[in-house]
mmJSON file of the N, C-alpha and C atoms, coordinates in Angstrom:
{"data_MODEL":{"atom_site":{
"group_PDB":["ATOM","ATOM","ATOM","ATOM","ATOM","ATOM","ATOM","ATOM","ATOM","ATOM","ATOM","ATOM","ATOM","ATOM","ATOM","ATOM","ATOM","ATOM","ATOM","ATOM","ATOM","ATOM","ATOM","ATOM","ATOM","ATOM","ATOM","ATOM","ATOM","ATOM","ATOM","ATOM","ATOM","ATOM","ATOM","ATOM","ATOM","ATOM","ATOM","ATOM","ATOM","ATOM","ATOM","ATOM","ATOM","ATOM","ATOM","ATOM","ATOM","ATOM","ATOM","ATOM","ATOM","ATOM","ATOM","ATOM","ATOM","ATOM","ATOM","ATOM","ATOM","ATOM","ATOM","ATOM","ATOM","ATOM","ATOM","ATOM","ATOM","ATOM","ATOM","ATOM","ATOM","ATOM","ATOM","ATOM","ATOM","ATOM","ATOM","ATOM","ATOM","ATOM","ATOM","ATOM","ATOM","ATOM","ATOM","ATOM","ATOM","ATOM","ATOM","ATOM","ATOM","ATOM","ATOM","ATOM","ATOM","ATOM","ATOM","ATOM","ATOM","ATOM","ATOM","ATOM","ATOM","ATOM","ATOM","ATOM","ATOM","ATOM","ATOM","ATOM","ATOM","ATOM","ATOM","ATOM","ATOM","ATOM","ATOM","ATOM","ATOM","ATOM","ATOM","ATOM","ATOM","ATOM","ATOM","ATOM","ATOM","ATOM","ATOM","ATOM","ATOM","ATOM","ATOM","ATOM","ATOM","ATOM","ATOM","ATOM","ATOM","ATOM","ATOM","ATOM","ATOM","ATOM","ATOM","ATOM","ATOM","ATOM","ATOM","ATOM","ATOM","ATOM","ATOM","ATOM","ATOM","ATOM","ATOM","ATOM","ATOM","ATOM","ATOM","ATOM","ATOM","ATOM","ATOM","ATOM","ATOM","ATOM","ATOM","ATOM","ATOM","ATOM","ATOM","ATOM","ATOM","ATOM","ATOM","ATOM","ATOM","ATOM","ATOM","ATOM","ATOM","ATOM","ATOM","ATOM","ATOM","ATOM","ATOM","ATOM","ATOM","ATOM","ATOM"],
"id":[1,2,3,4,5,6,7,8,9,10,11,12,13,14,15,16,17,18,19,20,21,22,23,24,25,26,27,28,29,30,31,32,33,34,35,36,37,38,39,40,41,42,43,44,45,46,47,48,49,50,51,52,53,54,55,56,57,58,59,60,61,62,63,64,65,66,67,68,69,70,71,72,73,74,75,76,77,78,79,80,81,82,83,84,85,86,87,88,89,90,91,92,93,94,95,96,97,98,99,100,101,102,103,104,105,106,107,108,109,110,111,112,113,114,115,116,117,118,119,120,121,122,123,124,125,126,127,128,129,130,131,132,133,134,135,136,137,138,139,140,141,142,143,144,145,146,147,148,149,150,151,152,153,154,155,156,157,158,159,160,161,162,163,164,165,166,167,168,169,170,171,172,173,174,175,176,177,178,179,180,181,182,183,184,185,186,187,188,189,190,191,192,193,194,195],
"type_symbol":["N","C","C","N","C","C","N","C","C","N","C","C","N","C","C","N","C","C","N","C","C","N","C","C","N","C","C","N","C","C","N","C","C","N","C","C","N","C","C","N","C","C","N","C","C","N","C","C","N","C","C","N","C","C","N","C","C","N","C","C","N","C","C","N","C","C","N","C","C","N","C","C","N","C","C","N","C","C","N","C","C","N","C","C","N","C","C","N","C","C","N","C","C","N","C","C","N","C","C","N","C","C","N","C","C","N","C","C","N","C","C","N","C","C","N","C","C","N","C","C","N","C","C","N","C","C","N","C","C","N","C","C","N","C","C","N","C","C","N","C","C","N","C","C","N","C","C","N","C","C","N","C","C","N","C","C","N","C","C","N","C","C","N","C","C","N","C","C","N","C","C","N","C","C","N","C","C","N","C","C","N","C","C","N","C","C","N","C","C","N","C","C","N","C","C"],
"label_atom_id":["N","CA","C","N","CA","C","N","CA","C","N","CA","C","N","CA","C","N","CA","C","N","CA","C","N","CA","C","N","CA","C","N","CA","C","N","CA","C","N","CA","C","N","CA","C","N","CA","C","N","CA","C","N","CA","C","N","CA","C","N","CA","C","N","CA","C","N","CA","C","N","CA","C","N","CA","C","N","CA","C","N","CA","C","N","CA","C","N","CA","C","N","CA","C","N","CA","C","N","CA","C","N","CA","C","N","CA","C","N","CA","C","N","CA","C","N","CA","C","N","CA","C","N","CA","C","N","CA","C","N","CA","C","N","CA","C","N","CA","C","N","CA","C","N","CA","C","N","CA","C","N","CA","C","N","CA","C","N","CA","C","N","CA","C","N","CA","C","N","CA","C","N","CA","C","N","CA","C","N","CA","C","N","CA","C","N","CA","C","N","CA","C","N","CA","C","N","CA","C","N","CA","C","N","CA","C","N","CA","C","N","CA","C","N","CA","C","N","CA","C","N","CA","C","N","CA","C"],
"label_alt_id":[null,null,null,null,null,null,null,null,null,null,null,null,null,null,null,null,null,null,null,null,null,null,null,null,null,null,null,null,null,null,null,null,null,null,null,null,null,null,null,null,null,null,null,null,null,null,null,null,null,null,null,null,null,null,null,null,null,null,null,null,null,null,null,null,null,null,null,null,null,null,null,null,null,null,null,null,null,null,null,null,null,null,null,null,null,null,null,null,null,null,null,null,null,null,null,null,null,null,null,null,null,null,null,null,null,null,null,null,null,null,null,null,null,null,null,null,null,null,null,null,null,null,null,null,null,null,null,null,null,null,null,null,null,null,null,null,null,null,null,null,null,null,null,null,null,null,null,null,null,null,null,null,null,null,null,null,null,null,null,null,null,null,null,null,null,null,null,null,null,null,null,null,null,null,null,null,null,null,null,null,null,null,null,null,null,null,null,null,null,null,null,null,null,null,null],
"label_comp_id":["MET","MET","MET","THR","THR","THR","LEU","LEU","LEU","ASP","ASP","ASP","LYS","LYS","LYS","LYS","LYS","LYS","THR","THR","THR","LEU","LEU","LEU","ALA","ALA","ALA","LEU","LEU","LEU","LEU","LEU","LEU","ALA","ALA","ALA","CYS","CYS","CYS","PRO","PRO","PRO","LEU","LEU","LEU","CYS","CYS","CYS","LYS","LYS","LYS","GLY","GLY","GLY","ARG","ARG","ARG","LEU","LEU","LEU","VAL","VAL","VAL","TRP","TRP","TRP","ASN","ASN","ASN","ALA","ALA","ALA","GLU","GLU","GLU","GLN","GLN","GLN","GLN","GLN","GLN","GLU","GLU","GLU","LEU","LEU","LEU","ILE","ILE","ILE","CYS","CYS","CYS","ARG","ARG","ARG","GLY","GLY","GLY","ASP","ASP","ASP","LYS","LYS","LYS","LEU","LEU","LEU","ALA","ALA","ALA","PHE","PHE","PHE","SER","SER","SER","VAL","VAL","VAL","ARG","ARG","ARG","ASP","ASP","ASP","ASP","ASP","ASP","ILE","ILE","ILE","PRO","PRO","PRO","VAL","VAL","VAL","LEU","LEU","LEU","LEU","LEU","LEU","VAL","VAL","VAL","ASN","ASN","ASN","GLU","GLU","GLU","ALA","ALA","ALA","ARG","ARG","ARG","GLU","GLU","GLU","LEU","LEU","LEU","THR","THR","THR","ASN","ASN","ASN","GLU","GLU","GLU","GLU","GLU","GLU","LEU","LEU","LEU","GLU","GLU","GLU","LYS","LYS","LYS","LEU","LEU","LEU","PRO","PRO","PRO","SER","SER","SER"],
"label_asym_id":["A","A","A","A","A","A","A","A","A","A","A","A","A","A","A","A","A","A","A","A","A","A","A","A","A","A","A","A","A","A","A","A","A","A","A","A","A","A","A","A","A","A","A","A","A","A","A","A","A","A","A","A","A","A","A","A","A","A","A","A","A","A","A","A","A","A","A","A","A","A","A","A","A","A","A","A","A","A","A","A","A","A","A","A","A","A","A","A","A","A","A","A","A","A","A","A","A","A","A","A","A","A","A","A","A","A","A","A","A","A","A","A","A","A","A","A","A","A","A","A","A","A","A","A","A","A","A","A","A","A","A","A","A","A","A","A","A","A","A","A","A","A","A","A","A","A","A","A","A","A","A","A","A","A","A","A","A","A","A","A","A","A","A","A","A","A","A","A","A","A","A","A","A","A","A","A","A","A","A","A","A","A","A","A","A","A","A","A","A","A","A","A","A","A","A"],
"label_entity_id":["1","1","1","1","1","1","1","1","1","1","1","1","1","1","1","1","1","1","1","1","1","1","1","1","1","1","1","1","1","1","1","1","1","1","1","1","1","1","1","1","1","1","1","1","1","1","1","1","1","1","1","1","1","1","1","1","1","1","1","1","1","1","1","1","1","1","1","1","1","1","1","1","1","1","1","1","1","1","1","1","1","1","1","1","1","1","1","1","1","1","1","1","1","1","1","1","1","1","1","1","1","1","1","1","1","1","1","1","1","1","1","1","1","1","1","1","1","1","1","1","1","1","1","1","1","1","1","1","1","1","1","1","1","1","1","1","1","1","1","1","1","1","1","1","1","1","1","1","1","1","1","1","1","1","1","1","1","1","1","1","1","1","1","1","1","1","1","1","1","1","1","1","1","1","1","1","1","1","1","1","1","1","1","1","1","1","1","1","1","1","1","1","1","1","1"],
"label_seq_id":[1,1,1,2,2,2,3,3,3,4,4,4,5,5,5,6,6,6,7,7,7,8,8,8,9,9,9,10,10,10,11,11,11,12,12,12,13,13,13,14,14,14,15,15,15,16,16,16,17,17,17,18,18,18,19,19,19,20,20,20,21,21,21,22,22,22,23,23,23,24,24,24,25,25,25,26,26,26,27,27,27,28,28,28,29,29,29,30,30,30,31,31,31,32,32,32,33,33,33,34,34,34,35,35,35,36,36,36,37,37,37,38,38,38,39,39,39,40,40,40,41,41,41,42,42,42,43,43,43,44,44,44,45,45,45,46,46,46,47,47,47,48,48,48,49,49,49,50,50,50,51,51,51,52,52,52,53,53,53,54,54,54,55,55,55,56,56,56,57,57,57,58,58,58,59,59,59,60,60,60,61,61,61,62,62,62,63,63,63,64,64,64,65,65,65],
"pdbx_PDB_ins_code":[null,null,null,null,null,null,null,null,null,null,null,null,null,null,null,null,null,null,null,null,null,null,null,null,null,null,null,null,null,null,null,null,null,null,null,null,null,null,null,null,null,null,null,null,null,null,null,null,null,null,null,null,null,null,null,null,null,null,null,null,null,null,null,null,null,null,null,null,null,null,null,null,null,null,null,null,null,null,null,null,null,null,null,null,null,null,null,null,null,null,null,null,null,null,null,null,null,null,null,null,null,null,null,null,null,null,null,null,null,null,null,null,null,null,null,null,null,null,null,null,null,null,null,null,null,null,null,null,null,null,null,null,null,null,null,null,null,null,null,null,null,null,null,null,null,null,null,null,null,null,null,null,null,null,null,null,null,null,null,null,null,null,null,null,null,null,null,null,null,null,null,null,null,null,null,null,null,null,null,null,null,null,null,null,null,null,null,null,null,null,null,null,null,null,null],
"Cartn_x":[0.846,0.0,0.881,0.449,1.109,0.067,0.479,-0.427,0.046,-0.859,-0.473,-0.561,0.034,0.093,-1.287,-2.193,-3.546,-4.282,-4.193,-4.832,-4.181,-2.868,-2.143,-2.503,-2.742,-3.106,-4.475,-5.329,-6.661,-6.654,-5.641,-5.574,-4.909,-5.369,-4.798,-4.77,-3.892,-3.801,-5.112,-5.714,-6.973,-6.798,-5.578,-5.328,-5.085,-4.105,-3.738,-4.204,-4.75,-5.209,-4.041,-2.844,-1.642,-1.424,-0.403,-0.049,0.523,0.188,0.728,1.751,2.776,3.827,3.721,3.791,3.701,5.068,5.142,6.359,6.101,6.554,6.282,6.96,8.122,8.865,8.081,7.493,6.729,5.231,4.801,3.378,2.579,3.053,2.413,2.313,1.334,1.207,1.752,2.627,3.337,2.886,2.615,2.388,3.627,4.433,5.664,5.364,4.334,3.994,3.633,2.848,2.412,3.262,4.226,5.113,4.316,3.364,2.512,2.61,2.498,2.475,1.146,0.408,-0.885,-0.724,-1.196,-1.044,-2.043,-1.734,-2.623,-2.92,-4.193,-4.607,-5.526,-5.217,-6.025,-6.257,-5.202,-5.223,-6.111,-6.45,-7.276,-6.486,-6.256,-5.566,-6.41,-5.785,-6.461,-6.047,-6.862,-6.533,-7.201,-6.923,-7.429,-6.26,-6.357,-5.262,-4.934,-5.945,-5.685,-5.034,-5.002,-4.328,-3.004,-2.677,-1.432,-0.23,0.893,2.148,2.937,3.45,4.27,5.669,6.199,7.517,8.552,9.758,10.865,11.475,12.26,12.957,13.901,14.502,15.416,14.69,13.477,12.689,12.308,11.937,11.55,12.705,13.9,15.082,15.4,15.089,15.388,14.417,13.25,12.234,12.589,12.219,12.435,11.523,11.943,11.172,9.895],
"Cartn_y":[-1.185,0.0,1.234,2.245,3.538,4.593,5.552,6.64,7.911,8.558,9.829,10.93,12.063,13.167,13.684,13.666,14.165,13.281,11.972,11.039,11.11,11.15,11.219,12.484,13.576,14.838,14.751,13.85,13.694,12.849,12.006,11.103,11.779,11.433,11.992,10.916,11.102,10.186,10.26,9.133,9.156,9.592,9.555,9.919,11.417,11.946,13.354,14.238,13.63,14.329,14.943,14.451,14.947,14.295,14.786,14.318,12.911,12.11,10.759,10.727,9.904,9.735,8.315,8.169,6.853,6.194,4.996,4.19,3.045,3.236,2.264,0.924,0.955,-0.278,-1.215,-0.667,-1.471,-1.49,-0.687,-0.576,-0.117,0.977,1.513,3.026,3.561,4.997,5.322,6.302,6.602,7.938,7.942,9.172,9.383,10.378,10.641,11.137,11.954,12.524,11.474,10.506,9.458,8.203,8.197,7.045,5.773,5.901,4.77,4.48,3.208,2.765,2.065,2.563,1.997,1.163,-0.059,-0.958,-0.617,-1.134,-1.007,-2.421,-2.787,-4.144,-4.069,-4.824,-4.841,-3.423,-2.617,-1.225,-0.308,-0.724,0.091,0.388,1.68,2.026,1.637,0.959,0.56,1.575,2.606,3.7,3.506,2.376,2.052,2.064,2.881,3.027,1.702,0.91,-0.357,-1.402,-1.171,-2.095,-1.532,-0.326,0.3,-0.316,-0.252,-0.757,0.422,0.263,1.319,1.279,2.469,2.577,2.993,2.498,2.914,4.183,4.88,6.067,5.707,4.544,4.071,3.921,3.341,3.17,4.521,5.475,6.79,7.522,7.371,8.029,7.509,6.266,5.66,6.089,6.61,6.986,8.29,8.417,9.689,10.772,11.988,13.117,13.38],
"Cartn_z":[0.0,0.0,0.0,-0.703,-0.656,-0.325,0.454,0.81,0.134,-0.579,-1.174,-0.123,-0.417,0.547,0.917,-0.036,0.216,1.233,1.047,1.975,3.352,3.377,4.642,5.419,4.717,5.369,6.052,5.587,6.18,7.448,7.599,8.746,9.936,11.125,12.351,13.424,14.378,15.508,16.3,16.603,17.351,18.808,19.309,20.705,20.86,20.113,20.276,19.124,18.085,16.867,16.098,16.343,15.672,14.315,13.631,12.293,12.352,11.361,11.239,10.112,10.293,9.301,8.759,7.433,6.804,6.805,7.379,7.351,6.366,5.137,4.078,4.348,4.959,5.237,6.148,7.184,8.145,7.853,6.866,6.537,7.76,8.379,9.575,9.48,10.179,10.367,11.754,11.83,13.064,13.645,14.946,15.693,16.56,16.196,16.947,18.365,18.52,19.821,20.867,20.458,21.391,21.303,20.371,20.162,19.876,18.926,18.568,17.075,16.737,15.344,15.086,14.108,13.752,12.491,12.529,11.382,10.275,9.091,7.942,7.477,7.511,7.13,5.918,4.896,3.668,3.142,3.187,2.717,3.553,4.768,5.657,6.932,7.242,8.482,9.698,10.639,11.879,12.942,13.095,14.008,15.371,15.967,17.304,18.277,19.309,20.264,20.932,21.257,21.954,21.049,19.743,18.821,18.301,18.709,18.261,18.974,18.299,18.858,19.41,20.641,21.238,20.637,20.342,19.746,20.781,20.596,21.452,20.869,21.667,21.182,20.04,20.131,19.083,17.743,17.784,16.562,15.97,16.823,16.346,15.679,16.21,15.656,14.258,13.974,12.68,11.584,11.976,10.998,10.307,9.035,8.345,8.933,8.801,9.37,8.649],
"occupancy":[1.0,1.0,1.0,1.0,1.0,1.0,1.0,1.0,1.0,1.0,1.0,1.0,1.0,1.0,1.0,1.0,1.0,1.0,1.0,1.0,1.0,1.0,1.0,1.0,1.0,1.0,1.0,1.0,1.0,1.0,1.0,1.0,1.0,1.0,1.0,1.0,1.0,1.0,1.0,1.0,1.0,1.0,1.0,1.0,1.0,1.0,1.0,1.0,1.0,1.0,1.0,1.0,1.0,1.0,1.0,1.0,1.0,1.0,1.0,1.0,1.0,1.0,1.0,1.0,1.0,1.0,1.0,1.0,1.0,1.0,1.0,1.0,1.0,1.0,1.0,1.0,1.0,1.0,1.0,1.0,1.0,1.0,1.0,1.0,1.0,1.0,1.0,1.0,1.0,1.0,1.0,1.0,1.0,1.0,1.0,1.0,1.0,1.0,1.0,1.0,1.0,1.0,1.0,1.0,1.0,1.0,1.0,1.0,1.0,1.0,1.0,1.0,1.0,1.0,1.0,1.0,1.0,1.0,1.0,1.0,1.0,1.0,1.0,1.0,1.0,1.0,1.0,1.0,1.0,1.0,1.0,1.0,1.0,1.0,1.0,1.0,1.0,1.0,1.0,1.0,1.0,1.0,1.0,1.0,1.0,1.0,1.0,1.0,1.0,1.0,1.0,1.0,1.0,1.0,1.0,1.0,1.0,1.0,1.0,1.0,1.0,1.0,1.0,1.0,1.0,1.0,1.0,1.0,1.0,1.0,1.0,1.0,1.0,1.0,1.0,1.0,1.0,1.0,1.0,1.0,1.0,1.0,1.0,1.0,1.0,1.0,1.0,1.0,1.0,1.0,1.0,1.0,1.0,1.0,1.0],
"B_iso_or_equiv":[0.0,0.0,0.0,0.0,0.0,0.0,0.0,0.0,0.0,0.0,0.0,0.0,0.0,0.0,0.0,0.0,0.0,0.0,0.0,0.0,0.0,0.0,0.0,0.0,0.0,0.0,0.0,0.0,0.0,0.0,0.0,0.0,0.0,0.0,0.0,0.0,0.0,0.0,0.0,0.0,0.0,0.0,0.0,0.0,0.0,0.0,0.0,0.0,0.0,0.0,0.0,0.0,0.0,0.0,0.0,0.0,0.0,0.0,0.0,0.0,0.0,0.0,0.0,0.0,0.0,0.0,0.0,0.0,0.0,0.0,0.0,0.0,0.0,0.0,0.0,0.0,0.0,0.0,0.0,0.0,0.0,0.0,0.0,0.0,0.0,0.0,0.0,0.0,0.0,0.0,0.0,0.0,0.0,0.0,0.0,0.0,0.0,0.0,0.0,0.0,0.0,0.0,0.0,0.0,0.0,0.0,0.0,0.0,0.0,0.0,0.0,0.0,0.0,0.0,0.0,0.0,0.0,0.0,0.0,0.0,0.0,0.0,0.0,0.0,0.0,0.0,0.0,0.0,0.0,0.0,0.0,0.0,0.0,0.0,0.0,0.0,0.0,0.0,0.0,0.0,0.0,0.0,0.0,0.0,0.0,0.0,0.0,0.0,0.0,0.0,0.0,0.0,0.0,0.0,0.0,0.0,0.0,0.0,0.0,0.0,0.0,0.0,0.0,0.0,0.0,0.0,0.0,0.0,0.0,0.0,0.0,0.0,0.0,0.0,0.0,0.0,0.0,0.0,0.0,0.0,0.0,0.0,0.0,0.0,0.0,0.0,0.0,0.0,0.0,0.0,0.0,0.0,0.0,0.0,0.0],
"pdbx_formal_charge":[null,null,null,null,null,null,null,null,null,null,null,null,null,null,null,null,null,null,null,null,null,null,null,null,null,null,null,null,null,null,null,null,null,null,null,null,null,null,null,null,null,null,null,null,null,null,null,null,null,null,null,null,null,null,null,null,null,null,null,null,null,null,null,null,null,null,null,null,null,null,null,null,null,null,null,null,null,null,null,null,null,null,null,null,null,null,null,null,null,null,null,null,null,null,null,null,null,null,null,null,null,null,null,null,null,null,null,null,null,null,null,null,null,null,null,null,null,null,null,null,null,null,null,null,null,null,null,null,null,null,null,null,null,null,null,null,null,null,null,null,null,null,null,null,null,null,null,null,null,null,null,null,null,null,null,null,null,null,null,null,null,null,null,null,null,null,null,null,null,null,null,null,null,null,null,null,null,null,null,null,null,null,null,null,null,null,null,null,null,null,null,null,null,null,null],
"auth_seq_id":[1,1,1,2,2,2,3,3,3,4,4,4,5,5,5,6,6,6,7,7,7,8,8,8,9,9,9,10,10,10,11,11,11,12,12,12,13,13,13,14,14,14,15,15,15,16,16,16,17,17,17,18,18,18,19,19,19,20,20,20,21,21,21,22,22,22,23,23,23,24,24,24,25,25,25,26,26,26,27,27,27,28,28,28,29,29,29,30,30,30,31,31,31,32,32,32,33,33,33,34,34,34,35,35,35,36,36,36,37,37,37,38,38,38,39,39,39,40,40,40,41,41,41,42,42,42,43,43,43,44,44,44,45,45,45,46,46,46,47,47,47,48,48,48,49,49,49,50,50,50,51,51,51,52,52,52,53,53,53,54,54,54,55,55,55,56,56,56,57,57,57,58,58,58,59,59,59,60,60,60,61,61,61,62,62,62,63,63,63,64,64,64,65,65,65],
"auth_comp_id":["MET","MET","MET","THR","THR","THR","LEU","LEU","LEU","ASP","ASP","ASP","LYS","LYS","LYS","LYS","LYS","LYS","THR","THR","THR","LEU","LEU","LEU","ALA","ALA","ALA","LEU","LEU","LEU","LEU","LEU","LEU","ALA","ALA","ALA","CYS","CYS","CYS","PRO","PRO","PRO","LEU","LEU","LEU","CYS","CYS","CYS","LYS","LYS","LYS","GLY","GLY","GLY","ARG","ARG","ARG","LEU","LEU","LEU","VAL","VAL","VAL","TRP","TRP","TRP","ASN","ASN","ASN","ALA","ALA","ALA","GLU","GLU","GLU","GLN","GLN","GLN","GLN","GLN","GLN","GLU","GLU","GLU","LEU","LEU","LEU","ILE","ILE","ILE","CYS","CYS","CYS","ARG","ARG","ARG","GLY","GLY","GLY","ASP","ASP","ASP","LYS","LYS","LYS","LEU","LEU","LEU","ALA","ALA","ALA","PHE","PHE","PHE","SER","SER","SER","VAL","VAL","VAL","ARG","ARG","ARG","ASP","ASP","ASP","ASP","ASP","ASP","ILE","ILE","ILE","PRO","PRO","PRO","VAL","VAL","VAL","LEU","LEU","LEU","LEU","LEU","LEU","VAL","VAL","VAL","ASN","ASN","ASN","GLU","GLU","GLU","ALA","ALA","ALA","ARG","ARG","ARG","GLU","GLU","GLU","LEU","LEU","LEU","THR","THR","THR","ASN","ASN","ASN","GLU","GLU","GLU","GLU","GLU","GLU","LEU","LEU","LEU","GLU","GLU","GLU","LYS","LYS","LYS","LEU","LEU","LEU","PRO","PRO","PRO","SER","SER","SER"],
"auth_asym_id":["A","A","A","A","A","A","A","A","A","A","A","A","A","A","A","A","A","A","A","A","A","A","A","A","A","A","A","A","A","A","A","A","A","A","A","A","A","A","A","A","A","A","A","A","A","A","A","A","A","A","A","A","A","A","A","A","A","A","A","A","A","A","A","A","A","A","A","A","A","A","A","A","A","A","A","A","A","A","A","A","A","A","A","A","A","A","A","A","A","A","A","A","A","A","A","A","A","A","A","A","A","A","A","A","A","A","A","A","A","A","A","A","A","A","A","A","A","A","A","A","A","A","A","A","A","A","A","A","A","A","A","A","A","A","A","A","A","A","A","A","A","A","A","A","A","A","A","A","A","A","A","A","A","A","A","A","A","A","A","A","A","A","A","A","A","A","A","A","A","A","A","A","A","A","A","A","A","A","A","A","A","A","A","A","A","A","A","A","A","A","A","A","A","A","A"],
"auth_atom_id":["N","CA","C","N","CA","C","N","CA","C","N","CA","C","N","CA","C","N","CA","C","N","CA","C","N","CA","C","N","CA","C","N","CA","C","N","CA","C","N","CA","C","N","CA","C","N","CA","C","N","CA","C","N","CA","C","N","CA","C","N","CA","C","N","CA","C","N","CA","C","N","CA","C","N","CA","C","N","CA","C","N","CA","C","N","CA","C","N","CA","C","N","CA","C","N","CA","C","N","CA","C","N","CA","C","N","CA","C","N","CA","C","N","CA","C","N","CA","C","N","CA","C","N","CA","C","N","CA","C","N","CA","C","N","CA","C","N","CA","C","N","CA","C","N","CA","C","N","CA","C","N","CA","C","N","CA","C","N","CA","C","N","CA","C","N","CA","C","N","CA","C","N","CA","C","N","CA","C","N","CA","C","N","CA","C","N","CA","C","N","CA","C","N","CA","C","N","CA","C","N","CA","C","N","CA","C","N","CA","C","N","CA","C","N","CA","C","N","CA","C","N","CA","C","N","CA","C"],
"pdbx_PDB_model_num":[1,1,1,1,1,1,1,1,1,1,1,1,1,1,1,1,1,1,1,1,1,1,1,1,1,1,1,1,1,1,1,1,1,1,1,1,1,1,1,1,1,1,1,1,1,1,1,1,1,1,1,1,1,1,1,1,1,1,1,1,1,1,1,1,1,1,1,1,1,1,1,1,1,1,1,1,1,1,1,1,1,1,1,1,1,1,1,1,1,1,1,1,1,1,1,1,1,1,1,1,1,1,1,1,1,1,1,1,1,1,1,1,1,1,1,1,1,1,1,1,1,1,1,1,1,1,1,1,1,1,1,1,1,1,1,1,1,1,1,1,1,1,1,1,1,1,1,1,1,1,1,1,1,1,1,1,1,1,1,1,1,1,1,1,1,1,1,1,1,1,1,1,1,1,1,1,1,1,1,1,1,1,1,1,1,1,1,1,1,1,1,1,1,1,1]
}}}
């Protein structure tokens, strides 16, 4: 799956309402503020906080800005 800039601009973190970053390598949407990674299943973003994966500081540093 690829997300275009227009679609990505419409999506927001369900917890803080902040901007999400697309991580194509892991196929996840990342919220840097809450350190959460939201999976994408069957081309549908799963923006549920209880299903999000917590990220370490190390993982966040490796992501592009």
